[in-house]
PDBQT receptor file of N, H, CA, C and O in Angstrom, charges set to zero:
ATOM      1  N   MET A   1      -5.649 -60.209  -0.946  1.00  0.00    +0.000 N 
ATOM      2  CA  MET A   1      -6.640 -59.511  -0.156  1.00  0.00    +0.000 C 
ATOM      3  C   MET A   1      -7.940 -59.396  -0.945  1.00  0.00    +0.000 C 
ATOM      4  O   MET A   1      -7.946 -59.322  -2.173  1.00  0.00    +0.000 OA
ATOM      5  N   THR A   2      -8.999 -59.385  -0.224  1.00  0.00    +0.000 N 
ATOM      6  H   THR A   2      -8.995 -59.445   0.774  1.00  0.00    +0.000 HD
ATOM      7  CA  THR A   2     -10.284 -59.192  -0.879  1.00  0.00    +0.000 C 
ATOM      8  C   THR A   2     -10.490 -57.711  -1.175  1.00  0.00    +0.000 C 
ATOM      9  O   THR A   2      -9.786 -56.860  -0.632  1.00  0.00    +0.000 OA
ATOM     10  N   TRP A   3     -11.444 -57.413  -2.026  1.00  0.00    +0.000 N 
ATOM     11  H   TRP A   3     -12.016 -58.105  -2.467  1.00  0.00    +0.000 HD
ATOM     12  CA  TRP A   3     -11.712 -56.009  -2.374  1.00  0.00    +0.000 C 
ATOM     13  C   TRP A   3     -12.197 -55.235  -1.161  1.00  0.00    +0.000 C 
ATOM     14  O   TRP A   3     -11.961 -54.031  -1.064  1.00  0.00    +0.000 OA
ATOM     15  N   ARG A   4     -12.870 -55.903  -0.235  1.00  0.00    +0.000 N 
ATOM     16  H   ARG A   4     -13.062 -56.881  -0.314  1.00  0.00    +0.000 HD
ATOM     17  CA  ARG A   4     -13.340 -55.212   0.978  1.00  0.00    +0.000 C 
ATOM     18  C   ARG A   4     -12.179 -54.783   1.866  1.00  0.00    +0.000 C 
ATOM     19  O   ARG A   4     -12.199 -53.697   2.447  1.00  0.00    +0.000 OA
ATOM     20  N   THR A   5     -11.165 -55.643   1.967  1.00  0.00    +0.000 N 
ATOM     21  H   THR A   5     -11.149 -56.524   1.495  1.00  0.00    +0.000 HD
ATOM     22  CA  THR A   5      -9.985 -55.298   2.759  1.00  0.00    +0.000 C 
ATOM     23  C   THR A   5      -9.254 -54.115   2.137  1.00  0.00    +0.000 C 
ATOM     24  O   THR A   5      -8.864 -53.180   2.836  1.00  0.00    +0.000 OA
ATOM     25  N   VAL A   6      -9.072 -54.162   0.827  1.00  0.00    +0.000 N 
ATOM     26  H   VAL A   6      -9.389 -54.922   0.259  1.00  0.00    +0.000 HD
ATOM     27  CA  VAL A   6      -8.407 -53.065   0.129  1.00  0.00    +0.000 C 
ATOM     28  C   VAL A   6      -9.191 -51.775   0.299  1.00  0.00    +0.000 C 
ATOM     29  O   VAL A   6      -8.602 -50.720   0.539  1.00  0.00    +0.000 OA
ATOM     30  N   LYS A   7     -10.517 -51.844   0.179  1.00  0.00    +0.000 N 
ATOM     31  H   LYS A   7     -10.995 -52.701  -0.015  1.00  0.00    +0.000 HD
ATOM     32  CA  LYS A   7     -11.357 -50.658   0.343  1.00  0.00    +0.000 C 
ATOM     33  C   LYS A   7     -11.244 -50.110   1.762  1.00  0.00    +0.000 C 
ATOM     34  O   LYS A   7     -11.193 -48.896   1.956  1.00  0.00    +0.000 OA
ATOM     35  N   GLN A   8     -11.204 -50.999   2.754  1.00  0.00    +0.000 N 
ATOM     36  H   GLN A   8     -11.246 -51.986   2.596  1.00  0.00    +0.000 HD
ATOM     37  CA  GLN A   8     -11.067 -50.558   4.144  1.00  0.00    +0.000 C 
ATOM     38  C   GLN A   8      -9.758 -49.791   4.339  1.00  0.00    +0.000 C 
ATOM     39  O   GLN A   8      -9.741 -48.744   4.987  1.00  0.00    +0.000 OA
ATOM     40  N   PHE A   9      -8.669 -50.307   3.784  1.00  0.00    +0.000 N 
ATOM     41  H   PHE A   9      -8.683 -51.158   3.258  1.00  0.00    +0.000 HD
ATOM     42  CA  PHE A   9      -7.386 -49.609   3.885  1.00  0.00    +0.000 C 
ATOM     43  C   PHE A   9      -7.416 -48.287   3.131  1.00  0.00    +0.000 C 
ATOM     44  O   PHE A   9      -6.895 -47.282   3.613  1.00  0.00    +0.000 OA
ATOM     45  N   ALA A  10      -8.015 -48.287   1.967  1.00  0.00    +0.000 N 
ATOM     46  H   ALA A  10      -8.438 -49.104   1.575  1.00  0.00    +0.000 HD
ATOM     47  CA  ALA A  10      -8.058 -47.076   1.146  1.00  0.00    +0.000 C 
ATOM     48  C   ALA A  10      -8.926 -45.999   1.778  1.00  0.00    +0.000 C 
ATOM     49  O   ALA A  10      -8.617 -44.813   1.657  1.00  0.00    +0.000 OA
ATOM     50  N   ASP A  11      -9.991 -46.382   2.440  1.00  0.00    +0.000 N 
ATOM     51  H   ASP A  11     -10.242 -47.345   2.538  1.00  0.00    +0.000 HD
ATOM     52  CA  ASP A  11     -10.925 -45.419   3.021  1.00  0.00    +0.000 C 
ATOM     53  C   ASP A  11     -10.462 -44.864   4.372  1.00  0.00    +0.000 C 
ATOM     54  O   ASP A  11     -10.977 -43.843   4.828  1.00  0.00    +0.000 OA
ATOM     55  N   ALA A  12      -9.503 -45.524   5.010  1.00  0.00    +0.000 N 
ATOM     56  H   ALA A  12      -9.085 -46.353   4.639  1.00  0.00    +0.000 HD
ATOM     57  CA  ALA A  12      -9.053 -45.097   6.337  1.00  0.00    +0.000 C 
ATOM     58  C   ALA A  12      -8.249 -43.802   6.228  1.00  0.00    +0.000 C 
ATOM     59  O   ALA A  12      -7.261 -43.728   5.497  1.00  0.00    +0.000 OA
ATOM     60  N   ALA A  13      -8.689 -42.789   6.963  1.00  0.00    +0.000 N 
ATOM     61  H   ALA A  13      -9.491 -42.849   7.556  1.00  0.00    +0.000 HD
ATOM     62  CA  ALA A  13      -7.968 -41.520   6.982  1.00  0.00    +0.000 C 
ATOM     63  C   ALA A  13      -6.809 -41.567   7.981  1.00  0.00    +0.000 C 
ATOM     64  O   ALA A  13      -5.807 -40.871   7.817  1.00  0.00    +0.000 OA
ATOM     65  N   ARG A  14      -6.960 -42.399   9.019  1.00  0.00    +0.000 N 
ATOM     66  H   ARG A  14      -7.774 -42.965   9.152  1.00  0.00    +0.000 HD
ATOM     67  CA  ARG A  14      -5.936 -42.521  10.062  1.00  0.00    +0.000 C 
ATOM     68  C   ARG A  14      -5.741 -44.002  10.376  1.00  0.00    +0.000 C 
ATOM     69  O   ARG A  14      -6.676 -44.786  10.216  1.00  0.00    +0.000 OA
ATOM     70  N   PRO A  15      -4.545 -44.406  10.820  1.00  0.00    +0.000 N 
ATOM     71  CA  PRO A  15      -4.319 -45.811  11.158  1.00  0.00    +0.000 C 
ATOM     72  C   PRO A  15      -5.271 -46.336  12.237  1.00  0.00    +0.000 C 
ATOM     73  O   PRO A  15      -5.631 -47.514  12.238  1.00  0.00    +0.000 OA
ATOM     74  N   GLU A  16      -5.673 -45.451  13.154  1.00  0.00    +0.000 N 
ATOM     75  H   GLU A  16      -5.381 -44.495  13.154  1.00  0.00    +0.000 HD
ATOM     76  CA  GLU A  16      -6.555 -45.878  14.239  1.00  0.00    +0.000 C 
ATOM     77  C   GLU A  16      -7.893 -46.415  13.711  1.00  0.00    +0.000 C 
ATOM     78  O   GLU A  16      -8.538 -47.225  14.377  1.00  0.00    +0.000 OA
ATOM     79  N   GLU A  17      -8.301 -45.978  12.548  1.00  0.00    +0.000 N 
ATOM     80  H   GLU A  17      -7.777 -45.319  12.007  1.00  0.00    +0.000 HD
ATOM     81  CA  GLU A  17      -9.563 -46.445  11.975  1.00  0.00    +0.000 C 
ATOM     82  C   GLU A  17      -9.496 -47.917  11.561  1.00  0.00    +0.000 C 
ATOM     83  O   GLU A  17     -10.530 -48.552  11.350  1.00  0.00    +0.000 OA
ATOM     84  N   LEU A  18      -8.301 -48.448  11.448  1.00  0.00    +0.000 N 
ATOM     85  H   LEU A  18      -7.462 -47.932  11.620  1.00  0.00    +0.000 HD
ATOM     86  CA  LEU A  18      -8.139 -49.846  11.059  1.00  0.00    +0.000 C 
ATOM     87  C   LEU A  18      -8.193 -50.785  12.258  1.00  0.00    +0.000 C 
ATOM     88  O   LEU A  18      -8.308 -51.999  12.088  1.00  0.00    +0.000 OA
ATOM     89  N   PHE A  19      -8.112 -50.239  13.457  1.00  0.00    +0.000 N 
ATOM     90  H   PHE A  19      -8.019 -49.253  13.595  1.00  0.00    +0.000 HD
ATOM     91  CA  PHE A  19      -8.134 -51.057  14.665  1.00  0.00    +0.000 C 
ATOM     92  C   PHE A  19      -9.570 -51.354  15.075  1.00  0.00    +0.000 C 
ATOM     93  O   PHE A  19     -10.081 -50.775  16.034  1.00  0.00    +0.000 OA
ATOM     94  N   THR A  20     -10.204 -52.238  14.363  1.00  0.00    +0.000 N 
ATOM     95  H   THR A  20      -9.788 -52.708  13.585  1.00  0.00    +0.000 HD
ATOM     96  CA  THR A  20     -11.570 -52.633  14.669  1.00  0.00    +0.000 C 
ATOM     97  C   THR A  20     -11.649 -54.154  14.640  1.00  0.00    +0.000 C 
ATOM     98  O   THR A  20     -10.763 -54.824  14.109  1.00  0.00    +0.000 OA
ATOM     99  N   GLY A  21     -12.697 -54.678  15.203  1.00  0.00    +0.000 N 
ATOM    100  H   GLY A  21     -13.417 -54.134  15.634  1.00  0.00    +0.000 HD
ATOM    101  CA  GLY A  21     -12.903 -56.116  15.128  1.00  0.00    +0.000 C 
ATOM    102  C   GLY A  21     -12.927 -56.779  16.481  1.00  0.00    +0.000 C 
ATOM    103  O   GLY A  21     -12.872 -56.130  17.525  1.00  0.00    +0.000 OA
ATOM    104  N   GLN A  22     -13.010 -58.082  16.432  1.00  0.00    +0.000 N 
ATOM    105  H   GLN A  22     -13.055 -58.610  15.584  1.00  0.00    +0.000 HD
ATOM    106  CA  GLN A  22     -13.242 -58.874  17.638  1.00  0.00    +0.000 C 
ATOM    107  C   GLN A  22     -12.050 -58.904  18.592  1.00  0.00    +0.000 C 
ATOM    108  O   GLN A  22     -12.235 -59.214  19.769  1.00  0.00    +0.000 OA
ATOM    109  N   TRP A  23     -10.852 -58.599  18.142  1.00  0.00    +0.000 N 
ATOM    110  H   TRP A  23     -10.702 -58.347  17.186  1.00  0.00    +0.000 HD
ATOM    111  CA  TRP A  23      -9.679 -58.740  18.992  1.00  0.00    +0.000 C 
ATOM    112  C   TRP A  23      -9.277 -57.442  19.681  1.00  0.00    +0.000 C 
ATOM    113  O   TRP A  23      -8.330 -57.455  20.468  1.00  0.00    +0.000 OA
ATOM    114  N   GLN A  24      -9.934 -56.346  19.430  1.00  0.00    +0.000 N 
ATOM    115  H   GLN A  24     -10.703 -56.335  18.791  1.00  0.00    +0.000 HD
ATOM    116  CA  GLN A  24      -9.462 -55.059  19.897  1.00  0.00    +0.000 C 
ATOM    117  C   GLN A  24      -9.579 -54.834  21.393  1.00  0.00    +0.000 C 
ATOM    118  O   GLN A  24      -8.654 -54.277  21.985  1.00  0.00    +0.000 OA
ATOM    119  N   ASN A  25     -10.639 -55.228  22.020  1.00  0.00    +0.000 N 
ATOM    120  H   ASN A  25     -11.390 -55.680  21.539  1.00  0.00    +0.000 HD
ATOM    121  CA  ASN A  25     -10.820 -54.961  23.451  1.00  0.00    +0.000 C 
ATOM    122  C   ASN A  25     -10.687 -56.215  24.301  1.00  0.00    +0.000 C 
ATOM    123  O   ASN A  25     -11.191 -56.276  25.423  1.00  0.00    +0.000 OA
ATOM    124  N   ARG A  26     -10.013 -57.202  23.762  1.00  0.00    +0.000 N 
ATOM    125  H   ARG A  26      -9.604 -57.153  22.851  1.00  0.00    +0.000 HD
ATOM    126  CA  ARG A  26      -9.815 -58.463  24.461  1.00  0.00    +0.000 C 
ATOM    127  C   ARG A  26      -8.766 -58.283  25.556  1.00  0.00    +0.000 C 
ATOM    128  O   ARG A  26      -7.739 -57.651  25.309  1.00  0.00    +0.000 OA
ATOM    129  N   PRO A  27      -8.988 -58.816  26.756  1.00  0.00    +0.000 N 
ATOM    130  CA  PRO A  27      -7.991 -58.708  27.819  1.00  0.00    +0.000 C 
ATOM    131  C   PRO A  27      -6.702 -59.432  27.425  1.00  0.00    +0.000 C 
ATOM    132  O   PRO A  27      -6.725 -60.416  26.685  1.00  0.00    +0.000 OA
ATOM    133  N   SER A  28      -5.588 -58.925  27.931  1.00  0.00    +0.000 N 
ATOM    134  H   SER A  28      -5.570 -58.126  28.532  1.00  0.00    +0.000 HD
ATOM    135  CA  SER A  28      -4.284 -59.497  27.640  1.00  0.00    +0.000 C 
ATOM    136  C   SER A  28      -3.544 -59.761  28.942  1.00  0.00    +0.000 C 
ATOM    137  O   SER A  28      -3.782 -59.090  29.946  1.00  0.00    +0.000 OA
ATOM    138  N   VAL A  29      -2.654 -60.731  28.923  1.00  0.00    +0.000 N 
ATOM    139  H   VAL A  29      -2.461 -61.276  28.108  1.00  0.00    +0.000 HD
ATOM    140  CA  VAL A  29      -1.849 -61.004  30.108  1.00  0.00    +0.000 C 
ATOM    141  C   VAL A  29      -0.882 -59.853  30.374  1.00  0.00    +0.000 C 
ATOM    142  O   VAL A  29      -0.323 -59.758  31.467  1.00  0.00    +0.000 OA
ATOM    143  N   LEU A  30      -0.681 -58.990  29.400  1.00  0.00    +0.000 N 
ATOM    144  H   LEU A  30      -1.135 -59.067  28.513  1.00  0.00    +0.000 HD
ATOM    145  CA  LEU A  30       0.224 -57.849  29.573  1.00  0.00    +0.000 C 
ATOM    146  C   LEU A  30      -0.473 -56.598  30.093  1.00  0.00    +0.000 C 
ATOM    147  O   LEU A  30       0.194 -55.597  30.354  1.00  0.00    +0.000 OA
ATOM    148  N   ASP A  31      -1.777 -56.624  30.251  1.00  0.00    +0.000 N 
ATOM    149  H   ASP A  31      -2.319 -57.438  30.039  1.00  0.00    +0.000 HD
ATOM    150  CA  ASP A  31      -2.514 -55.433  30.677  1.00  0.00    +0.000 C 
ATOM    151  C   ASP A  31      -1.949 -54.800  31.948  1.00  0.00    +0.000 C 
ATOM    152  O   ASP A  31      -1.854 -53.576  32.039  1.00  0.00    +0.000 OA
ATOM    153  N   ASP A  32      -1.574 -55.620  32.924  1.00  0.00    +0.000 N 
ATOM    154  H   ASP A  32      -1.650 -56.615  32.850  1.00  0.00    +0.000 HD
ATOM    155  CA  ASP A  32      -1.053 -55.091  34.189  1.00  0.00    +0.000 C 
ATOM    156  C   ASP A  32       0.309 -54.413  34.019  1.00  0.00    +0.000 C 
ATOM    157  O   ASP A  32       0.708 -53.597  34.850  1.00  0.00    +0.000 OA
ATOM    158  N   TYR A  33       1.013 -54.753  32.947  1.00  0.00    +0.000 N 
ATOM    159  H   TYR A  33       0.688 -55.416  32.272  1.00  0.00    +0.000 HD
ATOM    160  CA  TYR A  33       2.375 -54.253  32.751  1.00  0.00    +0.000 C 
ATOM    161  C   TYR A  33       2.470 -53.175  31.677  1.00  0.00    +0.000 C 
ATOM    162  O   TYR A  33       3.554 -52.654  31.418  1.00  0.00    +0.000 OA
ATOM    163  N   LYS A  34       1.352 -52.840  31.056  1.00  0.00    +0.000 N 
ATOM    164  H   LYS A  34       0.471 -53.264  31.267  1.00  0.00    +0.000 HD
ATOM    165  CA  LYS A  34       1.376 -51.858  29.970  1.00  0.00    +0.000 C 
ATOM    166  C   LYS A  34       1.930 -50.497  30.396  1.00  0.00    +0.000 C 
ATOM    167  O   LYS A  34       2.684 -49.898  29.629  1.00  0.00    +0.000 OA
ATOM    168  N   PRO A  35       1.597 -49.983  31.575  1.00  0.00    +0.000 N 
ATOM    169  CA  PRO A  35       2.194 -48.696  31.965  1.00  0.00    +0.000 C 
ATOM    170  C   PRO A  35       3.730 -48.761  32.012  1.00  0.00    +0.000 C 
ATOM    171  O   PRO A  35       4.409 -47.844  31.550  1.00  0.00    +0.000 OA
ATOM    172  N   HIS A  36       4.263 -49.846  32.569  1.00  0.00    +0.000 N 
ATOM    173  H   HIS A  36       3.711 -50.591  32.943  1.00  0.00    +0.000 HD
ATOM    174  CA  HIS A  36       5.724 -49.999  32.633  1.00  0.00    +0.000 C 
ATOM    175  C   HIS A  36       6.313 -50.103  31.227  1.00  0.00    +0.000 C 
ATOM    176  O   HIS A  36       7.293 -49.429  30.907  1.00  0.00    +0.000 OA
ATOM    177  N   VAL A  37       5.712 -50.949  30.393  1.00  0.00    +0.000 N 
ATOM    178  H   VAL A  37       4.917 -51.496  30.653  1.00  0.00    +0.000 HD
ATOM    179  CA  VAL A  37       6.218 -51.139  29.034  1.00  0.00    +0.000 C 
ATOM    180  C   VAL A  37       6.116 -49.833  28.239  1.00  0.00    +0.000 C 
ATOM    181  O   VAL A  37       7.046 -49.480  27.514  1.00  0.00    +0.000 OA
ATOM    182  N   ASP A  38       5.010 -49.122  28.366  1.00  0.00    +0.000 N 
ATOM    183  H   ASP A  38       4.254 -49.409  28.954  1.00  0.00    +0.000 HD
ATOM    184  CA  ASP A  38       4.856 -47.839  27.665  1.00  0.00    +0.000 C 
ATOM    185  C   ASP A  38       5.910 -46.833  28.110  1.00  0.00    +0.000 C 
ATOM    186  O   ASP A  38       6.496 -46.134  27.283  1.00  0.00    +0.000 OA
ATOM    187  N   ASP A  39       6.150 -46.760  29.418  1.00  0.00    +0.000 N 
ATOM    188  H   ASP A  39       5.674 -47.328  30.090  1.00  0.00    +0.000 HD
ATOM    189  CA  ASP A  39       7.163 -45.839  29.933  1.00  0.00    +0.000 C 
ATOM    190  C   ASP A  39       8.550 -46.181  29.390  1.00  0.00    +0.000 C 
ATOM    191  O   ASP A  39       9.282 -45.304  28.931  1.00  0.00    +0.000 OA
ATOM    192  N   ARG A  40       8.899 -47.465  29.449  1.00  0.00    +0.000 N 
ATOM    193  H   ARG A  40       8.304 -48.177  29.822  1.00  0.00    +0.000 HD
ATOM    194  CA  ARG A  40      10.215 -47.884  28.963  1.00  0.00    +0.000 C 
ATOM    195  C   ARG A  40      10.341 -47.657  27.458  1.00  0.00    +0.000 C 
ATOM    196  O   ARG A  40      11.402 -47.257  26.979  1.00  0.00    +0.000 OA
ATOM    197  N   TRP A  41       9.264 -47.911  26.709  1.00  0.00    +0.000 N 
ATOM    198  H   TRP A  41       8.402 -48.236  27.098  1.00  0.00    +0.000 HD
ATOM    199  CA  TRP A  41       9.281 -47.694  25.258  1.00  0.00    +0.000 C 
ATOM    200  C   TRP A  41       9.527 -46.213  24.961  1.00  0.00    +0.000 C 
ATOM    201  O   TRP A  41      10.325 -45.870  24.089  1.00  0.00    +0.000 OA
ATOM    202  N   ASN A  42       8.832 -45.341  25.695  1.00  0.00    +0.000 N 
ATOM    203  H   ASN A  42       8.184 -45.619  26.403  1.00  0.00    +0.000 HD
ATOM    204  CA  ASN A  42       9.005 -43.904  25.494  1.00  0.00    +0.000 C 
ATOM    205  C   ASN A  42      10.397 -43.427  25.902  1.00  0.00    +0.000 C 
ATOM    206  O   ASN A  42      10.869 -42.399  25.417  1.00  0.00    +0.000 OA
ATOM    207  N   GLU A  43      11.056 -44.174  26.794  1.00  0.00    +0.000 N 
ATOM    208  H   GLU A  43      10.673 -45.010  27.187  1.00  0.00    +0.000 HD
ATOM    209  CA  GLU A  43      12.431 -43.858  27.175  1.00  0.00    +0.000 C 
ATOM    210  C   GLU A  43      13.432 -44.316  26.119  1.00  0.00    +0.000 C 
ATOM    211  O   GLU A  43      14.612 -43.969  26.178  1.00  0.00    +0.000 OA
ATOM    212  N   GLY A  44      12.953 -45.099  25.152  1.00  0.00    +0.000 N 
ATOM    213  H   GLY A  44      11.995 -45.382  25.104  1.00  0.00    +0.000 HD
ATOM    214  CA  GLY A  44      13.832 -45.525  24.064  1.00  0.00    +0.000 C 
ATOM    215  C   GLY A  44      14.162 -47.004  24.045  1.00  0.00    +0.000 C 
ATOM    216  O   GLY A  44      14.872 -47.462  23.150  1.00  0.00    +0.000 OA
ATOM    217  N   CYS A  45      13.663 -47.762  25.014  1.00  0.00    +0.000 N 
ATOM    218  H   CYS A  45      13.087 -47.390  25.741  1.00  0.00    +0.000 HD
ATOM    219  CA  CYS A  45      13.910 -49.203  25.032  1.00  0.00    +0.000 C 
ATOM    220  C   CYS A  45      12.877 -49.888  24.147  1.00  0.00    +0.000 C 
ATOM    221  O   CYS A  45      11.724 -50.049  24.546  1.00  0.00    +0.000 OA
ATOM    222  N   THR A  46      13.287 -50.293  22.943  1.00  0.00    +0.000 N 
ATOM    223  H   THR A  46      14.224 -50.162  22.619  1.00  0.00    +0.000 HD
ATOM    224  CA  THR A  46      12.360 -50.923  22.005  1.00  0.00    +0.000 C 
ATOM    225  C   THR A  46      12.696 -52.394  21.776  1.00  0.00    +0.000 C 
ATOM    226  O   THR A  46      12.195 -53.007  20.833  1.00  0.00    +0.000 OA
ATOM    227  N   ASN A  47      13.530 -52.950  22.619  1.00  0.00    +0.000 N 
ATOM    228  H   ASN A  47      13.937 -52.452  23.384  1.00  0.00    +0.000 HD
ATOM    229  CA  ASN A  47      13.898 -54.354  22.520  1.00  0.00    +0.000 C 
ATOM    230  C   ASN A  47      12.884 -55.177  23.309  1.00  0.00    +0.000 C 
ATOM    231  O   ASN A  47      12.822 -55.087  24.536  1.00  0.00    +0.000 OA
ATOM    232  N   ALA A  48      12.095 -55.973  22.605  1.00  0.00    +0.000 N 
ATOM    233  H   ALA A  48      12.145 -56.046  21.609  1.00  0.00    +0.000 HD
ATOM    234  CA  ALA A  48      11.025 -56.743  23.246  1.00  0.00    +0.000 C 
ATOM    235  C   ALA A  48      11.569 -57.734  24.271  1.00  0.00    +0.000 C 
ATOM    236  O   ALA A  48      10.968 -57.928  25.327  1.00  0.00    +0.000 OA
ATOM    237  N   TRP A  49      12.694 -58.356  23.967  1.00  0.00    +0.000 N 
ATOM    238  H   TRP A  49      13.183 -58.199  23.109  1.00  0.00    +0.000 HD
ATOM    239  CA  TRP A  49      13.277 -59.318  24.909  1.00  0.00    +0.000 C 
ATOM    240  C   TRP A  49      13.682 -58.626  26.207  1.00  0.00    +0.000 C 
ATOM    241  O   TRP A  49      13.430 -59.142  27.296  1.00  0.00    +0.000 OA
ATOM    242  N   LYS A  50      14.306 -57.468  26.089  1.00  0.00    +0.000 N 
ATOM    243  H   LYS A  50      14.510 -57.049  25.204  1.00  0.00    +0.000 HD
ATOM    244  CA  LYS A  50      14.714 -56.701  27.273  1.00  0.00    +0.000 C 
ATOM    245  C   LYS A  50      13.486 -56.302  28.101  1.00  0.00    +0.000 C 
ATOM    246  O   LYS A  50      13.501 -56.409  29.328  1.00  0.00    +0.000 OA
ATOM    247  N   LEU A  51      12.438 -55.847  27.437  1.00  0.00    +0.000 N 
ATOM    248  H   LEU A  51      12.426 -55.760  26.441  1.00  0.00    +0.000 HD
ATOM    249  CA  LEU A  51      11.210 -55.475  28.151  1.00  0.00    +0.000 C 
ATOM    250  C   LEU A  51      10.611 -56.685  28.851  1.00  0.00    +0.000 C 
ATOM    251  O   LEU A  51      10.152 -56.581  29.988  1.00  0.00    +0.000 OA
ATOM    252  N   TRP A  52      10.613 -57.831  28.180  1.00  0.00    +0.000 N 
ATOM    253  H   TRP A  52      10.986 -57.916  27.256  1.00  0.00    +0.000 HD
ATOM    254  CA  TRP A  52      10.094 -59.059  28.776  1.00  0.00    +0.000 C 
ATOM    255  C   TRP A  52      10.905 -59.429  30.021  1.00  0.00    +0.000 C 
ATOM    256  O   TRP A  52      10.338 -59.807  31.046  1.00  0.00    +0.000 OA
ATOM    257  N   GLU A  53      12.234 -59.318  29.927  1.00  0.00    +0.000 N 
ATOM    258  H   GLU A  53      12.694 -59.011  29.094  1.00  0.00    +0.000 HD
ATOM    259  CA  GLU A  53      13.083 -59.625  31.085  1.00  0.00    +0.000 C 
ATOM    260  C   GLU A  53      12.786 -58.692  32.253  1.00  0.00    +0.000 C 
ATOM    261  O   GLU A  53      12.921 -59.089  33.410  1.00  0.00    +0.000 OA
ATOM    262  N   GLU A  54      12.387 -57.467  31.966  1.00  0.00    +0.000 N 
ATOM    263  H   GLU A  54      12.277 -57.144  31.026  1.00  0.00    +0.000 HD
ATOM    264  CA  GLU A  54      12.071 -56.513  33.032  1.00  0.00    +0.000 C 
ATOM    265  C   GLU A  54      10.734 -56.806  33.703  1.00  0.00    +0.000 C 
ATOM    266  O   GLU A  54      10.586 -56.573  34.902  1.00  0.00    +0.000 OA
ATOM    267  N   ILE A  55       9.762 -57.311  32.953  1.00  0.00    +0.000 N 
ATOM    268  H   ILE A  55       9.882 -57.500  31.978  1.00  0.00    +0.000 HD
ATOM    269  CA  ILE A  55       8.439 -57.515  33.565  1.00  0.00    +0.000 C 
ATOM    270  C   ILE A  55       8.291 -58.888  34.209  1.00  0.00    +0.000 C 
ATOM    271  O   ILE A  55       7.392 -59.083  35.026  1.00  0.00    +0.000 OA
ATOM    272  N   VAL A  56       9.145 -59.838  33.865  1.00  0.00    +0.000 N 
ATOM    273  H   VAL A  56       9.876 -59.680  33.201  1.00  0.00    +0.000 HD
ATOM    274  CA  VAL A  56       9.056 -61.168  34.488  1.00  0.00    +0.000 C 
ATOM    275  C   VAL A  56       9.173 -61.078  36.015  1.00  0.00    +0.000 C 
ATOM    276  O   VAL A  56       8.363 -61.688  36.713  1.00  0.00    +0.000 OA
ATOM    277  N   PRO A  57      10.141 -60.348  36.555  1.00  0.00    +0.000 N 
ATOM    278  CA  PRO A  57      10.229 -60.271  38.017  1.00  0.00    +0.000 C 
ATOM    279  C   PRO A  57       9.040 -59.522  38.660  1.00  0.00    +0.000 C 
ATOM    280  O   PRO A  57       8.788 -59.655  39.858  1.00  0.00    +0.000 OA
ATOM    281  N   LEU A  58       8.322 -58.740  37.851  1.00  0.00    +0.000 N 
ATOM    282  H   LEU A  58       8.526 -58.631  36.878  1.00  0.00    +0.000 HD
ATOM    283  CA  LEU A  58       7.171 -58.007  38.398  1.00  0.00    +0.000 C 
ATOM    284  C   LEU A  58       5.952 -58.908  38.590  1.00  0.00    +0.000 C 
ATOM    285  O   LEU A  58       4.962 -58.501  39.198  1.00  0.00    +0.000 OA
ATOM    286  N   GLY A  59       6.028 -60.102  38.081  1.00  0.00    +0.000 N 
ATOM    287  H   GLY A  59       6.832 -60.433  37.587  1.00  0.00    +0.000 HD
ATOM    288  CA  GLY A  59       4.917 -61.008  38.288  1.00  0.00    +0.000 C 
ATOM    289  C   GLY A  59       4.512 -61.708  37.059  1.00  0.00    +0.000 C 
ATOM    290  O   GLY A  59       3.578 -62.511  37.084  1.00  0.00    +0.000 OA
TER     291      GLY A  59
């Protein structure tokens, strides 16, 4: 890592401060399914394959 990367990590008070850059607000093919995935994740389903199988029939 470069010294700038290390400094960025060291200076961050919260993980959210590290979420910056060109990829942060880019649209995703999962945007339409995020509410479903978030709900299922909060219910305890953390298996990505299972979540994928659930959203495929949704479109």
